[in-house]
N, CA and C atoms as a LAMMPS dump frame, in Angstrom:
ITEM: TIMESTEP
0
ITEM: NUMBER OF ATOMS
222
ITEM: BOX BOUNDS ff ff ff
-5.0000000000000000e+02 5.0000000000000000e+02
-5.0000000000000000e+02 5.0000000000000000e+02
-5.0000000000000000e+02 5.0000000000000000e+02
ITEM: ATOMS id mol type element x y z
1 1 1 N 183.459 301.776 -488.904
2 1 2 C 183.94 303.069 -489.341
3 1 3 C 183.172 304.162 -488.598
4 2 1 N 183.861 305.235 -488.257
5 2 2 C 183.289 306.33 -487.486
6 2 3 C 182.501 307.256 -488.417
7 3 1 N 181.309 307.64 -487.969
8 3 2 C 180.478 308.547 -488.763
9 3 3 C 181.013 309.97 -488.643
10 4 1 N 181.087 310.679 -489.745
11 4 2 C 181.546 312.061 -489.748
12 4 3 C 180.375 312.973 -489.418
13 5 1 N 180.629 313.968 -488.618
14 5 2 C 179.605 314.928 -488.216
15 5 3 C 179.809 316.209 -489.012
16 6 1 N 178.734 316.716 -489.592
17 6 2 C 178.831 317.936 -490.387
18 6 3 C 178.785 319.16 -489.476
19 7 1 N 179.11 320.296 -490.047
20 7 2 C 179.1 321.552 -489.288
21 7 3 C 177.675 321.908 -488.864
22 8 1 N 176.698 321.644 -489.717
23 8 2 C 175.302 321.947 -489.376
24 8 3 C 174.821 321.1 -488.198
25 9 1 N 175.202 319.845 -488.17
26 9 2 C 174.835 318.983 -487.046
27 9 3 C 175.481 319.459 -485.749
28 10 1 N 176.723 319.891 -485.859
29 10 2 C 177.427 320.384 -484.676
30 10 3 C 176.771 321.654 -484.148
31 11 1 N 176.416 322.579 -485.034
32 11 2 C 175.752 323.816 -484.612
33 11 3 C 174.394 323.529 -483.987
34 12 1 N 173.648 322.615 -484.571
35 12 2 C 172.343 322.261 -484.012
36 12 3 C 172.499 321.632 -482.636
37 13 1 N 173.511 320.783 -482.475
38 13 2 C 173.755 320.156 -481.183
39 13 3 C 174.13 321.196 -480.134
40 14 1 N 175 322.148 -480.495
41 14 2 C 175.402 323.189 -479.548
42 14 3 C 174.24 324.11 -479.172
43 15 1 N 173.407 324.483 -480.143
44 15 2 C 172.242 325.323 -479.843
45 15 3 C 171.3 324.613 -478.887
46 16 1 N 171.073 323.352 -479.125
47 16 2 C 170.203 322.573 -478.236
48 16 3 C 170.812 322.467 -476.848
49 17 1 N 172.114 322.267 -476.768
50 17 2 C 172.794 322.153 -475.481
51 17 3 C 172.679 323.455 -474.682
52 18 1 N 172.899 324.585 -475.336
53 18 2 C 172.838 325.859 -474.625
54 18 3 C 171.41 326.258 -474.273
55 19 1 N 170.424 325.806 -475.037
56 19 2 C 169.028 326.068 -474.669
57 19 3 C 168.65 325.313 -473.397
58 20 1 N 169.199 324.117 -473.235
59 20 2 C 168.912 323.332 -472.036
60 20 3 C 169.692 323.818 -470.83
61 21 1 N 170.721 324.64 -471.033
62 21 2 C 171.561 325.144 -469.941
63 21 3 C 171.489 326.669 -469.881
64 22 1 N 170.405 327.236 -469.35
65 22 2 C 170.303 328.697 -469.324
66 22 3 C 171.189 329.348 -468.264
67 23 1 N 171.848 328.548 -467.435
68 23 2 C 172.659 329.114 -466.366
69 23 3 C 174.073 329.452 -466.809
70 24 1 N 174.418 329.221 -468.077
71 24 2 C 175.743 329.566 -468.563
72 24 3 C 175.603 330.548 -469.71
73 25 1 N 176.632 331.329 -469.932
74 25 2 C 176.622 332.236 -471.063
75 25 3 C 177.075 333.631 -470.686
76 26 1 N 177.256 334.446 -471.696
77 26 2 C 177.736 335.804 -471.514
78 26 3 C 176.705 336.667 -470.806
79 27 1 N 175.433 336.482 -471.123
80 27 2 C 174.387 337.275 -470.476
81 27 3 C 174.358 337.069 -468.974
82 28 1 N 174.478 335.822 -468.542
83 28 2 C 174.498 335.524 -467.109
84 28 3 C 175.743 336.123 -466.449
85 29 1 N 176.87 336.097 -467.137
86 29 2 C 178.095 336.653 -466.576
87 29 3 C 177.968 338.163 -466.383
88 30 1 N 177.357 338.833 -467.336
89 30 2 C 177.171 340.285 -467.221
90 30 3 C 176.202 340.612 -466.098
91 31 1 N 175.108 339.869 -466.001
92 31 2 C 174.136 340.104 -464.93
93 31 3 C 174.766 339.857 -463.569
94 32 1 N 175.557 338.805 -463.443
95 32 2 C 176.212 338.515 -462.17
96 32 3 C 177.26 339.559 -461.821
97 33 1 N 177.848 340.195 -462.824
98 33 2 C 178.815 341.253 -462.585
99 33 3 C 178.13 342.524 -462.084
100 34 1 N 176.939 342.812 -462.605
101 34 2 C 176.253 344.064 -462.292
102 34 3 C 175.377 343.982 -461.046
103 35 1 N 174.865 342.806 -460.704
104 35 2 C 173.929 342.684 -459.593
105 35 3 C 174.553 341.937 -458.418
106 36 1 N 173.998 342.183 -457.233
107 36 2 C 174.441 341.469 -456.044
108 36 3 C 174.13 339.991 -456.173
109 37 1 N 174.765 339.193 -455.334
110 37 2 C 174.539 337.746 -455.377
111 37 3 C 173.107 337.407 -455.011
112 38 1 N 172.625 336.326 -455.578
113 38 2 C 171.28 335.845 -455.273
114 38 3 C 171.321 335.045 -453.975
115 39 1 N 170.367 335.336 -453.108
116 39 2 C 170.242 334.59 -451.865
117 39 3 C 169.474 333.308 -452.165
118 40 1 N 170.058 332.144 -451.929
119 40 2 C 169.364 330.904 -452.282
120 40 3 C 168.109 330.668 -451.447
121 41 1 N 167.999 331.32 -450.296
122 41 2 C 166.833 331.127 -449.448
123 41 3 C 165.707 332.105 -449.766
124 42 1 N 166.02 333.169 -450.486
125 42 2 C 165.02 334.152 -450.904
126 42 3 C 165.118 334.324 -452.418
127 43 1 N 164.766 333.302 -453.153
128 43 2 C 164.942 333.333 -454.602
129 43 3 C 163.975 334.284 -455.3
130 44 1 N 162.879 334.642 -454.663
131 44 2 C 161.901 335.549 -455.279
132 44 3 C 162.276 337.014 -455.094
133 45 1 N 163.206 337.292 -454.185
134 45 2 C 163.584 338.667 -453.897
135 45 3 C 164.359 339.261 -455.067
136 46 1 N 164.089 340.53 -455.348
137 46 2 C 164.736 341.221 -456.459
138 46 3 C 166.209 341.479 -456.144
139 47 1 N 167.075 341.291 -457.123
140 47 2 C 168.502 341.532 -456.949
141 47 3 C 168.803 343 -457.226
142 48 1 N 169.511 343.643 -456.316
143 48 2 C 169.85 345.053 -456.458
144 48 3 C 171.211 345.201 -457.133
145 49 1 N 171.438 346.346 -457.798
146 49 2 C 172.738 346.551 -458.439
147 49 3 C 173.849 346.744 -457.41
148 50 1 N 175.052 346.377 -457.797
149 50 2 C 176.212 346.545 -456.925
150 50 3 C 176.625 348.017 -456.909
151 51 1 N 177.174 348.452 -455.792
152 51 2 C 177.613 349.844 -455.664
153 51 3 C 178.749 350.154 -456.639
154 52 1 N 179.69 349.249 -456.753
155 52 2 C 180.817 349.465 -457.657
156 52 3 C 180.378 349.575 -459.105
157 53 1 N 179.406 348.769 -459.475
158 53 2 C 178.895 348.84 -460.844
159 53 3 C 178.2 350.177 -461.082
160 54 1 N 177.394 350.623 -460.122
161 54 2 C 176.716 351.912 -460.27
162 54 3 C 177.716 353.059 -460.346
163 55 1 N 178.756 353.002 -459.521
164 55 2 C 179.792 354.028 -459.563
165 55 3 C 180.497 354.029 -460.92
166 56 1 N 180.874 352.852 -461.391
167 56 2 C 181.549 352.757 -462.685
168 56 3 C 180.672 353.215 -463.834
169 57 1 N 179.385 352.845 -463.791
170 57 2 C 178.467 353.276 -464.849
171 57 3 C 178.281 354.787 -464.811
172 58 1 N 178.198 355.351 -463.6
173 58 2 C 178.079 356.808 -463.479
174 58 3 C 179.304 357.525 -464.004
175 59 1 N 180.479 357.004 -463.68
176 59 2 C 181.714 357.609 -464.182
177 59 3 C 181.802 357.503 -465.707
178 60 1 N 181.419 356.365 -466.236
179 60 2 C 181.438 356.191 -467.693
180 60 3 C 180.488 357.174 -468.373
181 61 1 N 179.285 357.314 -467.831
182 61 2 C 178.324 358.252 -468.41
183 61 3 C 178.798 359.695 -468.305
184 62 1 N 179.446 360.041 -467.207
185 62 2 C 179.95 361.41 -467.082
186 62 3 C 181.079 361.668 -468.077
187 63 1 N 181.964 360.708 -468.272
188 63 2 C 183.049 360.874 -469.249
189 63 3 C 182.481 361.01 -470.661
190 64 1 N 181.505 360.187 -470.995
191 64 2 C 180.889 360.266 -472.323
192 64 3 C 180.183 361.604 -472.507
193 65 1 N 179.476 362.069 -471.486
194 65 2 C 178.768 363.343 -471.609
195 65 3 C 179.742 364.504 -471.749
196 66 1 N 180.849 364.49 -470.986
197 66 2 C 181.854 365.536 -471.146
198 66 3 C 182.491 365.486 -472.531
199 67 1 N 182.766 364.304 -473.015
200 67 2 C 183.339 364.159 -474.357
201 67 3 C 182.396 364.732 -475.411
202 68 1 N 181.116 364.371 -475.32
203 68 2 C 180.152 364.886 -476.295
204 68 3 C 179.99 366.396 -476.184
205 69 1 N 179.996 366.911 -474.959
206 69 2 C 179.827 368.346 -474.762
207 69 3 C 180.981 369.115 -475.39
208 70 1 N 182.205 368.72 -475.084
209 70 2 C 183.354 369.477 -475.559
210 70 3 C 183.654 369.27 -477.042
211 71 1 N 183.165 368.198 -477.625
212 71 2 C 183.449 367.954 -479.038
213 71 3 C 182.336 368.376 -479.98
214 72 1 N 181.094 368.369 -479.507
215 72 2 C 180.002 368.664 -480.437
216 72 3 C 179.182 369.892 -480.068
217 73 1 N 179.122 370.272 -478.826
218 73 2 C 178.284 371.403 -478.433
219 73 3 C 179.087 372.701 -478.495
220 74 1 N 180.307 372.683 -478.019
221 74 2 C 181.114 373.909 -478.01
222 74 3 C 181.732 374.203 -479.328
């Protein structure tokens, strides 16, 4: 007969699995979206932000600042 696995056992197994695999997850996806690719031959070198991400973040901040200015300051 097959042993039934409880929800707590499943959650513990998944947490352990994701702790052993730090290369997957939402955090890594966001970092890879915002930063340039890592050079496998220069792994110690700092990764710089992408130009498109900086432009988008700047545009988002300007829109938010204009929204706050026209709605709360004036």
